LOZA-91275 format. One record per residue (C-alpha): y, z, x; residue in three letters. Coordinates in steps of 0.05 Angstrom, whole numbers, plus 5000, padded with zeros to 4 digits. Layout:
YZXAla ...
This chain:
435825123316Met 435525863308Leu 428826203317Glu 430526943316Lys 436127433299Ile 437128003349Val 441028633333Ser 442429343356Gly 441329623287Gly 448129953279Gln 451329993210Thr 456029433192Gly 455528763227Ala 449028903266Asp 444729103207Ile 447928573162Ala 445028043208Gly 438128363203Val 438628433128Asp 440527693122Ala 434427523165Ala 429927953121Ile 432827643058Phe 431526943086Cys 424627133113Arg 427026993183Phe 424527323247Pro 428727893274Tyr 428328423327Gly 432228733383Gly 433129393417Trp 435430053386Leu 438130633427Pro 433531203445Gln 431831593381Gly 433230993334Arg 440431243327Lys 445930943285Ser 452331253260Glu 448731423194Lys 442931773230Gly 436331443244Leu 435230693233Val 430230693175Pro 422930543192Glu 423029953143Lys 426429583200Tyr 419829543238Asn 421128953284Gln 425729333331Phe 423929623398Gln 426730303419Val 429730433487Met 425830953527Ala 432431183557Arg 439731053545Gly 444431013487Gly 448730483455Tyr 451230133519Pro 444230043548Lys 441729783481Arg 447629313475Thr 446329013544Glu 438928923532Gln 440328543467Asn 445428103503Val 440427963560Ile 434627793513Glu 438827313470Ser 441326613483Asp 448226803457Gly 452027333419Thr 456527283358Val 461327873350Ile 464328003282Phe 470828413273Thr 476928483231Phe 482228373284Gly 481728413360Lys 475828633400Leu 475629373417Ser 470729933430Gly 463429723427Gly 465229013406Ser 469428933469Leu 463729223510Leu 459028703479Thr 463628143502Lys 464228443572Lys 456628503577Leu 455727773554Ala 460627543608Val 457327983661Lys 450527683644Asn 453026963638Asn 451326913565Lys 455426523514Pro 459126933463Trp 463326783402Leu 468427253370His 469227173295Ile 475527523271Asp 474227543196Leu 481727633184Asp 483226963217Met 477426483212Ile 477226103147Lys 470225803150Asn 466226243197Pro 459425943179Ser 461625243202Ala 464725513266Lys 458425913282Ile 453825323268Ile 457924863313Asp 457525393368Trp 449925483358Leu 448924733366Ile 453724673426Glu 450025233464Trp 443025083437Asp 442325803414Ile 435325993391Lys 435626753395Arg 442226993366Leu 444827693379Asn 448927913318Val 453928453337Ala 460628733316Gly 464229303284Lys 460529873251Ser 461430023178Ala 465730633191Ser 470630243235Lys 470829623190Ala 469529773117Pro 467029153082Gly 464328813144Ile 457028893123Tyr 457928493060Lys 461727923094Gln 457027863154Val 450827883110Lys 453727313067Ala 455626893128Ile 448926993163Met 445026863099Thr 448926213091Asp 447426003163Ile 440026183159Leu 439225783094Gln 442325153123Gln 438524603160Glu 443524403213Tyr 
């Protein structure tokens, strides 16, 4: 059973997972890059459960969130690339389970994710994926999926 959502705070999939957690009054946290950076500027202070890296940018933050989670779900439209592909590589490097959800292909992502959470006994879930600029519409879909998952008793 999930206990915490972890995220890197980027626009799109990352922050959608956090906003779902906030909506559901669910614990969240994770690491932000030095300077609280996202593609839209600073991650707002209202997201006060994050920790900020003393050094390093997006790749260091991504790896720290992978390490401190039991598993990572990566949301995209299409194949893994860029930061999403890096997230997968860092999960493999650190022997952490990961699940790619291609929102163009998977018909019932909530059910697939719940099955995976149960199979791997994931308690701290890292929510990652494409940023809003690279995948318009991903925020809305990921927030809905994660809200659905957090509201279920599986």
